[in-house]
PASEMI-243143 format. One record per residue (C-alpha): residue in three letters; residue number from 1; x, y, z. Coordinates in steps of 0.1 Angstrom, whole numbers, m for minus. Layout:
<rs>
  keke  lolum     c1     c2     c3
   ALA    NUM      X      Y      Z
...
</rs>
This chain:
<rs>
  keke  lolum     c1     c2     c3
   MET      1   1370   1293   2124
   ILE      2   1345   1281   2144
   ARG      3   1356   1255   2173
   THR      4   1324   1247   2192
   ALA      5   1295   1231   2182
   VAL      6   1261   1224   2200
   ILE      7   1235   1199   2193
   ILE      8   1199   1199   2205
   ALA      9   1191   1163   2218
   ALA     10   1163   1167   2244
   GLY     11   1133   1160   2222
   VAL     12   1110   1127   2227
   GLY     13   1107   1110   2194
   SER     14   1069   1102   2196
   ARG     15   1060   1104   2164
   LEU     16   1083   1077   2152
   GLY     17   1066   1049   2172
   ASP     18   1088   1024   2190
   ALA     19   1119   1036   2167
   GLY     20   1116   1070   2187
   ASN     21   1106   1054   2221
   ASN     22   1135   1029   2227
   ASN     23   1163   1054   2213
   PRO     24   1166   1088   2210
   LYS     25   1160   1103   2175
   GLY     26   1199   1107   2172
   PHE     27   1203   1074   2177
   LEU     28   1183   1060   2144
   ILE     29   1207   1041   2124
   LEU     30   1206   1046   2084
   ASP     31   1238   1031   2077
   GLN     32   1265   1018   2103
   ILE     33   1263   1039   2131
   PRO     34   1238   1064   2148
   ILE     35   1232   1095   2126
   ILE     36   1243   1117   2154
   GLU     37   1273   1100   2154
   GLU     38   1277   1107   2114
   SER     39   1269   1144   2125
   ILE     40   1302   1144   2153
   GLN     41   1324   1128   2124
   LYS     42   1314   1156   2102
   LEU     43   1319   1184   2128
   ILE     44   1354   1171   2136
   GLU     45   1363   1168   2101
   HIS     46   1355   1206   2098
   GLY     47   1377   1221   2127
   ILE     48   1351   1216   2156
   GLU     49   1372   1208   2186
   ARG     50   1342   1210   2213
   ILE     51   1307   1195   2209
   ILE     52   1280   1204   2238
   ILE     53   1249   1183   2237
   GLY     54   1218   1193   2254
   THR     55   1201   1162   2262
   GLY     56   1166   1153   2278
   HIS     57   1147   1118   2264
   LEU     58   1167   1090   2270
   LYS     59   1201   1108   2282
   GLU     60   1222   1082   2289
   HIS     61   1226   1073   2252
   TYR     62   1244   1105   2247
   GLU     63   1264   1106   2279
   ALA     64   1278   1074   2266
   LEU     65   1293   1092   2236
   VAL     66   1313   1112   2261
   LYS     67   1335   1082   2266
   LYS     68   1340   1075   2232
   TYR     69   1347   1113   2220
   SER     70   1368   1131   2244
   ILE     71   1356   1167   2231
   ILE     72   1321   1161   2242
   SER     73   1303   1176   2273
   CYS     74   1264   1169   2280
   LYS     75   1238   1188   2299
   TYR     76   1208   1178   2313
   ASN     77   1173   1195   2307
   ASP     78   1153   1182   2337
   LEU     79   1121   1199   2322
   TYR     80   1127   1188   2287
   GLU     81   1090   1172   2286
   SER     82   1072   1204   2292
   THR     83   1100   1230   2274
   GLY     84   1111   1235   2240
   SER     85   1143   1235   2222
   MET     86   1155   1271   2231
   TYR     87   1154   1261   2270
   THR     88   1177   1234   2262
   LEU     89   1199   1256   2247
   PHE     90   1196   1281   2277
   ASN     91   1205   1256   2299
   LEU     92   1238   1254   2283
   LYS     93   1248   1290   2289
   ASN     94   1272   1285   2313
   LEU     95   1291   1261   2290
   ILE     96   1289   1284   2262
   ASN     97   1316   1312   2260
   GLU     98   1323   1314   2224
   ASP     99   1308   1315   2186
   PHE    100   1293   1282   2179
   ILE    101   1277   1261   2151
   LEU    102   1239   1251   2163
   LEU    103   1224   1217   2149
   GLU    104   1196   1194   2160
   SER    105   1204   1159   2169
   ASP    106   1177   1144   2142
   LEU    107   1193   1158   2113
   ILE    108   1209   1140   2084
   TYR    109   1229   1166   2062
   ASP    110   1257   1170   2034
   LYS    111   1287   1179   2052
   VAL    112   1293   1210   2027
   GLY    113   1268   1230   2045
   LEU    114   1295   1229   2074
   LYS    115   1322   1241   2052
   VAL    116   1297   1271   2037
   LEU    117   1288   1282   2070
   ASN    118   1327   1282   2083
   ASN    119   1334   1304   2054
   GLU    120   1308   1330   2056
   HIS    121   1319   1364   2064
   ASN    122   1290   1371   2086
   GLN    123   1289   1364   2122
   ASP    124   1254   1346   2125
   VAL    125   1244   1327   2098
   ILE    126   1210   1303   2093
   LEU    127   1216   1276   2065
   ALA    128   1186   1273   2046
   SER    129   1173   1254   2013
   GLY    130   1148   1256   1987
   LYS    131   1115   1237   1991
   THR    132   1117   1199   2000
   ASN    133   1079   1192   2004
   SER    134   1086   1168   2029
   GLY    135   1063   1181   2058
   ASP    136   1065   1199   2089
   GLU    137   1088   1226   2071
   VAL    138   1097   1259   2088
   TYR    139   1096   1284   2061
   ILE    140   1120   1316   2062
   GLU    141   1111   1353   2052
   VAL    142   1141   1374   2048
   THR    143   1146   1412   2044
   ASP    144   1162   1429   2011
   LYS    145   1198   1426   2028
   GLY    146   1190   1387   2027
   CYS    147   1186   1387   2066
   LEU    148   1161   1368   2085
   LYS    149   1126   1388   2087
   HIS    150   1103   1360   2099
   LEU    151   1097   1323   2103
   SER    152   1071   1299   2109
   LYS    153   1057   1265   2100
   ASP    154   1024   1286   2089
   ILE    155   1030   1295   2054
   ARG    156   1000   1318   2056
   SER    157   1017   1341   2082
   LEU    158   1046   1349   2060
   ASN    159   1043   1377   2032
   ASN    160   1068   1359   2012
   VAL    161   1085   1323   2013
   SER    162   1122   1327   2007
   ALA    163   1137   1294   2020
   GLU    164   1134   1263   2044
   LEU    165   1152   1263   2077
   VAL    166   1178   1234   2075
   GLY    167   1185   1232   2113
   ILE    168   1224   1243   2112
   THR    169   1229   1277   2124
   LYS    170   1262   1299   2131
   ILE    171   1258   1320   2163
   SER    172   1278   1346   2175
   TYR    173   1286   1348   2214
   SER    174   1269   1383   2212
   THR    175   1237   1370   2196
   PHE    176   1235   1341   2220
   GLN    177   1231   1362   2250
   LYS    178   1205   1383   2232
   MET    179   1185   1350   2225
   SER    180   1189   1343   2262
   LEU    181   1176   1378   2276
   TYR    182   1146   1374   2252
   SER    183   1140   1340   2260
   GLU    184   1140   1347   2300
   LYS    185   1112   1373   2293
   THR    186   1095   1346   2273
   PHE    187   1095   1311   2292
   LYS    188   1068   1324   2315
   ILE    189   1041   1329   2286
   LYS    190   1056   1302   2263
   PRO    191   1078   1274   2280
   LYS    192   1077   1254   2250
   LEU    193   1098   1282   2229
   ASP    194   1116   1270   2203
   TYR    195   1152   1285   2194
   GLU    196   1143   1294   2159
   GLU    197   1116   1312   2176
   ALA    198   1138   1330   2197
   LEU    199   1159   1341   2166
   ALA    200   1132   1355   2148
   GLY    201   1125   1373   2181
   ILE    202   1156   1395   2182
   ALA    203   1157   1398   2145
   ARG    204   1151   1433   2146
   ASP    205   1178   1439   2165
   VAL    206   1205   1417   2150
   ASP    207   1212   1412   2115
   ILE    208   1211   1373   2111
   SER    209   1220   1363   2077
   VAL    210   1202   1336   2058
   ARG    211   1227   1315   2033
   ILE    212   1203   1296   2009
   MET    213   1216   1269   1993
   GLU    214   1188   1259   1969
   ASN    215   1199   1221   1963
   PHE    216   1213   1210   1996
   ALA    217   1208   1178   2007
   TRP    218   1192   1171   2041
   CYS    219   1164   1160   2061
   GLU    220   1148   1161   2096
   ILE    221   1137   1127   2111
   ASP    222   1107   1137   2133
   ASP    223   1083   1107   2121
   LYS    224   1078   1077   2101
   VAL    225   1076   1098   2069
   HIS    226   1104   1118   2074
   LEU    227   1124   1084   2079
   ASN    228   1113   1069   2049
   ARG    229   1122   1096   2031
   ALA    230   1156   1098   2047
   ARG    231   1164   1065   2039
   LYS    232   1149   1062   2002
   GLU    233   1159   1096   1989
   VAL    234   1180   1121   2010
   TYR    235   1205   1100   2026
   PRO    236   1219   1080   1990
   LYS    237   1221   1119   1978
   ILE    238   1239   1127   2007
   ASN    239   1263   1097   2005
   THR    240   1268   1104   1965
   ARG    241   1274   1143   1968
   GLU    242   1296   1140   1995
   LYS    243   1318   1112   1976
   ILE    244   1326   1142   1951
   GLN    245   1336   1169   1976
   THR    246   1373   1168   1972
   ILE    247   1375   1201   1953
   LYS    248   1405   1221   1962
   ARG    249   1401   1256   1970
   ASN    250   1422   1278   1950
   ILE    251   1427   1316   1954
   LEU    252   1421   1329   1921
   LEU    253   1439   1368   1919
   ASN    254   1430   1368   1878
   PRO    255   1402   1392   1870
   GLY    256   1380   1367   1865
   PRO    257   1367   1338   1865
   ALA    258   1369   1344   1903
   THR    259   1371   1322   1935
   THR    260   1335   1309   1937
   THR    261   1320   1296   1969
   ASP    262   1312   1257   1975
   SER    263   1275   1264   1976
   VAL    264   1281   1279   1940
   LYS    265   1300   1249   1928
   TYR    266   1275   1226   1939
   SER    267   1247   1240   1930
   GLN    268   1253   1226   1892
   VAL    269   1247   1192   1905
   VAL    270   1210   1191   1898
   PRO    271   1188   1166   1878
   ASP    272   1190   1168   1840
   ILE    273   1163   1189   1827
   CYS    274   1152   1203   1791
   PRO    275   1158   1240   1789
   ARG    276   1127   1239   1769
   GLU    277   1110   1233   1799
   ARG    278   1087   1260   1816
   GLU    279   1104   1253   1850
   PHE    280   1136   1264   1834
   GLY    281   1122   1292   1816
   ASP    282   1110   1305   1849
   LEU    283   1145   1301   1863
   MET    284   1157   1323   1833
   VAL    285   1130   1347   1839
   SER    286   1140   1352   1876
   ILE    287   1178   1355   1868
   SER    288   1170   1383   1842
   THR    289   1149   1402   1867
   GLU    290   1174   1398   1897
   LEU    291   1203   1410   1874
   THR    292   1186   1440   1864
   ARG    293   1173   1449   1900
   PHE    294   1212   1452   1911
   VAL    295   1214   1483   1887
   ALA    296   1180   1493   1876
   ASN    297   1142   1495   1878
   THR    298   1128   1464   1862
   LEU    299   1099   1485   1847
   GLU    300   1122   1509   1824
   TYR    301   1150   1481   1818
   SER    302   1154   1445   1811
   THR    303   1185   1421   1811
   VAL    304   1189   1399   1776
   LEU    305   1210   1369   1784
   PHE    306   1235   1352   1759
   CYS    307   1256   1320   1761
   GLY    308   1287   1333   1760
   SER    309   1314   1353   1776
   GLY    310   1314   1390   1786
   THR    311   1329   1400   1752
   ALA    312   1300   1385   1737
   ALA    313   1277   1412   1756
   VAL    314   1298   1438   1745
   GLU    315   1298   1427   1704
   ALA    316   1260   1420   1709
   ILE    317   1253   1460   1719
   LEU    318   1279   1474   1692
   SER    319   1268   1454   1663
   SER    320   1231   1457   1670
   VAL    321   1224   1491   1684
   VAL    322   1244   1515   1660
   ASP    323   1226   1521   1631
   ASN    324   1242   1532   1595
   GLY    325   1241   1568   1597
   ASP    326   1250   1570   1634
   ARG    327   1283   1577   1647
   ILE    328   1299   1564   1682
   LEU    329   1328   1577   1700
   ILE    330   1349   1550   1719
   ILE    331   1370   1558   1747
   ASN    332   1404   1537   1746
   ASN    333   1423   1538   1777
   GLY    334   1434   1502   1778
   ALA    335   1429   1467   1762
   TYR    336   1394   1466   1764
   GLY    337   1384   1501   1752
   LYS    338   1406   1491   1723
   ARG    339   1385   1458   1719
   MET    340   1358   1478   1713
   CYS    341   1375   1495   1686
   GLN    342   1383   1464   1671
   ILE    343   1347   1450   1671
   ALA    344   1336   1486   1657
   GLU    345   1362   1483   1630
   ILE    346   1352   1447   1620
   TYR    347   1315   1455   1619
   GLU    348   1324   1486   1598
   LEU    349   1308   1513   1624
   ASP    350   1313   1549   1618
   PHE    351   1338   1555   1650
   LEU    352   1357   1578   1667
   GLU    353   1384   1565   1688
   PHE    354   1392   1587   1717
   LYS    355   1425   1580   1733
   SER    356   1434   1585   1770
   SER    357   1457   1575   1793
   PRO    358   1455   1539   1811
   TYR    359   1468   1555   1844
   ASP    360   1447   1589   1848
   ALA    361   1415   1601   1847
   ILE    362   1398   1612   1813
   ASP    363   1400   1647   1807
   ILE    364   1365   1658   1808
   GLU    365   1364   1689   1790
   ILE    366   1386   1677   1760
   LEU    367   1359   1644   1757
   GLU    368   1329   1668   1757
   SER    369   1350   1689   1729
   SER    370   1353   1661   1711
   ILE    371   1318   1652   1710
   ARG    372   1307   1687   1700
   GLU    373   1334   1693   1676
   SER    374   1333   1658   1661
   GLY    375   1317   1672   1624
   ARG    376   1285   1656   1627
   PRO    377   1265   1647   1659
   MET    378   1273   1618   1680
   SER    379   1249   1591   1687
   HIS    380   1264   1569   1710
   LEU    381   1293   1570   1732
   ALA    382   1308   1536   1745
   LEU    383   1334   1531   1775
   VAL    384   1346   1506   1799
   HIS    385   1339   1515   1836
   ASN    386   1366   1497   1856
   GLU    387   1392   1493   1825
   THR    388   1408   1456   1837
   THR    389   1439   1464   1820
   THR    390   1454   1486   1847
   GLY    391   1424   1490   1873
   LEU    392   1413   1526   1862
   LEU    393   1379   1538   1872
   ASN    394   1366   1558   1848
   ASP    395   1335   1583   1862
   ILE    396   1306   1571   1843
   GLN    397   1284   1594   1863
   THR    398   1301   1627   1847
   ILE    399   1304   1612   1814
   GLY    400   1269   1601   1816
   ALA    401   1257   1637   1822
   ILE    402   1280   1647   1793
   CYS    403   1262   1623   1769
   GLY    404   1226   1635   1785
   ARG    405   1237   1673   1775
   ASN    406   1246   1660   1738
   ASN    407   1219   1637   1731
   VAL    408   1243   1607   1734
   LYS    409   1232   1573   1744
   MET    410   1260   1557   1766
   ILE    411   1273   1522   1763
   VAL    412   1290   1509   1791
   ASP    413   1315   1478   1796
   ALA    414   1309   1469   1830
   MET    415   1323   1437   1832
   SER    416   1348   1444   1862
   SER    417   1327   1467   1882
   TYR    418   1289   1453   1879
   ALA    419   1278   1433   1913
   ALA    420   1307   1452   1933
   ILE    421   1309   1490   1926
   PRO    422   1272   1504   1931
   ILE    423   1255   1513   1897
   ASP    424   1223   1534   1889
   MET    425   1217   1533   1852
   LYS    426   1190   1557   1851
   LYS    427   1210   1581   1874
   MET    428   1245   1576   1854
   ASN    429   1224   1577   1818
   ILE    430   1234   1545   1808
   SER    431   1213   1531   1779
   PHE    432   1229   1499   1776
   LEU    433   1256   1478   1800
   ALA    434   1272   1445   1793
   ALA    435   1285   1422   1822
   SER    436   1291   1384   1827
   ALA    437   1284   1358   1855
   ASN    438   1320   1349   1862
   LYS    439   1338   1384   1878
   ASN    440   1322   1402   1908
   LEU    441   1288   1381   1907
   GLN    442   1312   1352   1918
   GLY    443   1294   1328   1894
   MET    444   1305   1304   1869
   PRO    445   1320   1315   1832
   GLY    446   1297   1310   1802
   ILE    447   1270   1337   1807
   GLY    448   1271   1372   1791
   PHE    449   1244   1397   1795
   VAL    450   1228   1430   1782
   ILE    451   1211   1453   1806
   ALA    452   1191   1476   1785
   HIS    453   1169   1507   1786
   LYS    454   1135   1488   1773
   GLU    455   1123   1519   1750
   THR    456   1162   1526   1737
   LEU    457   1158   1486   1730
   ASP    458   1128   1487   1711
   ASN    459   1139   1515   1692
   THR    460   1164   1492   1674
   LYS    461   1140   1468   1660
   SER    462   1143   1484   1625
   ILE    463   1180   1482   1624
   ARG    464   1192   1456   1601
   PRO    465   1208   1424   1618
   ARG    466   1247   1426   1611
   ASN    467   1249   1390   1626
   PHE    468   1224   1361   1637
   TYR    469   1235   1348   1670
   LEU    470   1244   1378   1686
   ASN    471   1216   1401   1675
   LEU    472   1206   1420   1709
   TYR    473   1170   1428   1698
   ALA    474   1162   1393   1684
   GLN    475   1173   1376   1719
   TYR    476   1150   1401   1737
   LYS    477   1120   1398   1718
   SER    478   1124   1361   1718
   PHE    479   1132   1360   1754
   SER    480   1100   1384   1763
   GLU    481   1078   1362   1743
   THR    482   1088   1326   1748
   TYR    483   1107   1330   1783
   GLN    484   1136   1312   1764
   MET    485   1167   1317   1753
   ARG    486   1171   1312   1711
   PHE    487   1197   1290   1713
   THR    488   1205   1263   1742
   PRO    489   1216   1279   1775
   PRO    490   1243   1266   1796
   VAL    491   1220   1249   1819
   GLN    492   1241   1240   1850
   THR    493   1257   1274   1846
   MET    494   1225   1289   1850
   TYR    495   1220   1270   1884
   ALA    496   1250   1287   1896
   LEU    497   1244   1319   1884
   LYS    498   1206   1319   1902
   GLN    499   1229   1307   1935
   ALA    500   1255   1334   1929
   ILE    501   1230   1360   1925
   MET    502   1213   1348   1958
   GLU    503   1244   1352   1975
   THR    504   1252   1385   1962
   ARG    505   1220   1396   1972
   MET    506   1228   1386   2008
   GLU    507   1261   1400   2011
   GLY    508   1251   1433   1993
   ILE    509   1267   1455   1967
   GLU    510   1281   1480   1992
   ALA    511   1293   1454   2015
   ARG    512   1310   1433   1990
   TYR    513   1326   1463   1977
   SER    514   1338   1470   2011
   ARG    515   1352   1437   2015
   TYR    516   1371   1440   1980
   SER    517   1383   1475   1991
   LYS    518   1398   1458   2022
   SER    519   1416   1432   2006
   TRP    520   1426   1459   1980
   GLN    521   1441   1480   2010
   THR    522   1460   1452   2020
   LEU    523   1473   1448   1989
   ILE    524   1485   1483   1983
   LYS    525   1501   1481   2018
   GLY    526   1519   1451   2013
   ILE    527   1531   1464   1977
   GLU    528   1544   1494   1992
   ARG    529   1563   1476   2022
   LEU    530   1578   1456   1993
   SER    531   1589   1486   1976
   LEU    532   1568   1476   1944
   ARG    533   1551   1500   1922
   TYR    534   1516   1501   1910
   LEU    535   1501   1523   1882
   VAL    536   1469   1540   1889
   PRO    537   1467   1566   1918
   LYS    538   1447   1556   1947
   GLU    539   1419   1584   1938
   HIS    540   1414   1569   1903
   HIS    541   1417   1530   1912
   SER    542   1385   1508   1913
   ARG    543   1401   1486   1939
   ILE    544   1394   1458   1922
   ILE    545   1426   1451   1901
   THR    546   1458   1463   1906
   THR    547   1485   1465   1876
   ILE    548   1519   1461   1895
   VAL    549   1554   1469   1877
   GLU    550   1577   1439   1875
   PRO    551   1605   1441   1898
   ASP    552   1642   1449   1886
   ILE    553   1660   1423   1901
   GLU    554   1681   1398   1883
   GLY    555   1666   1362   1882
   TYR    556   1627   1377   1881
   ASN    557   1611   1359   1857
   PHE    558   1571   1360   1856
   ASN    559   1563   1327   1845
   GLU    560   1585   1310   1872
   MET    561   1569   1335   1896
   HIS    562   1534   1325   1884
   ASP    563   1541   1285   1886
   TYR    564   1555   1291   1922
   PHE    565   1524   1309   1935
   SER    566   1503   1281   1917
   ALA    567   1521   1254   1936
   SER    568   1504   1272   1965
   GLY    569   1471   1275   1951
   PHE    570   1474   1310   1941
   THR    571   1470   1323   1903
   ILE    572   1482   1355   1895
   TYR    573   1479   1372   1858
   PRO    574   1503   1390   1832
   GLY    575   1499   1421   1824
   LYS    576   1482   1437   1790
   LEU    577   1506   1473   1786
   ASP    578   1530   1474   1756
   ASN    579   1551   1499   1772
   GLU    580   1555   1485   1810
   ASN    581   1563   1449   1821
   THR    582   1536   1445   1847
   PHE    583   1515   1418   1861
   ARG    584   1479   1420   1875
   ILE    585   1464   1408   1909
   SER    586   1428   1412   1914
   ASN    587   1411   1410   1944
   ILE    588   1374   1399   1933
   GLY    589   1358   1364   1940
   ASP    590   1352   1347   1975
   ILE    591   1382   1358   1989
   THR    592   1391   1379   2021
   SER    593   1420   1402   2029
   ASN    594   1437   1372   2048
   ASP    595   1442   1355   2016
   ILE    596   1459   1386   2002
   MET    597   1479   1384   2035
   SER    598   1491   1349   2025
   PHE    599   1500   1361   1990
   LEU    600   1520   1390   2001
   ASN    601   1536   1365   2025
   LEU    602   1545   1341   1996
   LEU    603   1554   1373   1974
   GLU    604   1580   1386   1998
   HIS    605   1593   1352   2003
   TYR    606   1600   1347   1962
   LEU    607   1616   1379   1959
   SER    608   1638   1374   1988
   ASN    609   1650   1343   1974
   ILE    610   1660   1356   1941
   GLN    611   1676   1386   1954
   LYS    612   1698   1361   1978
   GLY    613   1705   1345   1945
   SER    614   1690   1310   1958
   ASP    615   1691   1283   1932
   GLY    616   1659   1268   1943
   ILE    617   1628   1283   1958
   ASN    618   1609   1260   1984
   VAL    619   1573   1265   1989
</rs>
């Protein structure tokens, strides 16, 4: 948790006329108190215990705040007229001794931005927004990893514009020291250096994440046009949004939907739009392209979107790509492999069920023998990558190689692995992959999708449709030609998915899996410490969901334990095995190992109480 905030407040508001000459920009009033006091109160609400203000023009106004707020200290930049914002920040170096939030005094903003930065896993994070068209914008270009590459007010100097700088940044103490060293060398040739230029100057040596909140409500007030926009448009929007920001954070330890970031939640608050508008079509094209890029080359593969759950995507594949006369082998080593068999049976597909243990790795030799000795050639093979029943991770690369040797097209249910466990569809020989928005992507439920090899998908167009809504080729062809889904898409959920994709790209799939793995390791150590047993060996574990055998303790009841955790904001999930009494704990979503530690502490308390025969368990 960040405890210190630094506010840059030295500038002269000359472009504001009398409003800037008689008062500092931070003392503009849009409602009842100056905008800087609104900012101070938001900072305090979000856990800030110390505020340092770098002053200049009309410094006495800010110094008066010290008497009102004991956590404030001020330091005057006596060169404010001839220097930029970085010198004001540099001038505070003897007061700054830890990580901090940096803000500008002339900023109005939705306080959710502070919450998002506080919850960020990265040490250095720039808060950014989508296009505002407000004038005087600072444009940001990011790297493939979602880090700062360059920024400028001159849009022509950037190769790509990813976002706009808001003016709220989380800065680690070590990065501040690097900014100071860079600035000392630069002040002689550019005394009016701004702090954002210093950030760009060290970006090659420091990974500075850019957190984009597409529809973030904010405004910097530098001139009369900004002031008018703030009063008529932005400030009312901020007030409206802040009134609805009472969303409790629940820790979902079920295997999806997952705990989402606040920025994903709030991204759904957008103006109403007809989904047949070109603007929304462009949004869906962008989403489709980005989903493909996570696992494949967009020239050879394409994402087909459906309004529905992940099972809808799986059913779309199985019902659309296996022709009469084809034969498919379905690997069943859990409830979701079994579900594919049930779908195949309903559609009267010619399928062979290959049963395997839900806890142990598939016997590759027996699998290949089954393909070769099935009586007639197999055309397809379907399996679950991360079997959500137990957390068993199936070796799709080896199985994909088997499919390649035997001219078999591989279908993968990657519902619980996509966007966490790295996947390369071409390398792994995957023809069709099914996933959804609400698991490792950390989006909202309601969108399932299929990523398909284009040439293989094109070859299915002659297959007689078995259904209407879920026909894969028809959905693909229509979207390719019109940029529209054939039927009404979930509009707000699409905006949430767009935000979730941005955040996935910024964190990086490998980094996300590393975070998940750290949470899983914490979970496993805790389970072992509590003498509980989990089913899948570590070497075959996905590190995403863990099936735990229920304790053999008198008084234990899963439903009571579920309600006990629910009262503290945690959701746990029952098991799906027929021969073992189990429950499942997933460690996906916007959670950390600290959340898992909190869960383990509650679990220990619960088990300790029922072992003691306590009549009541207090949370």
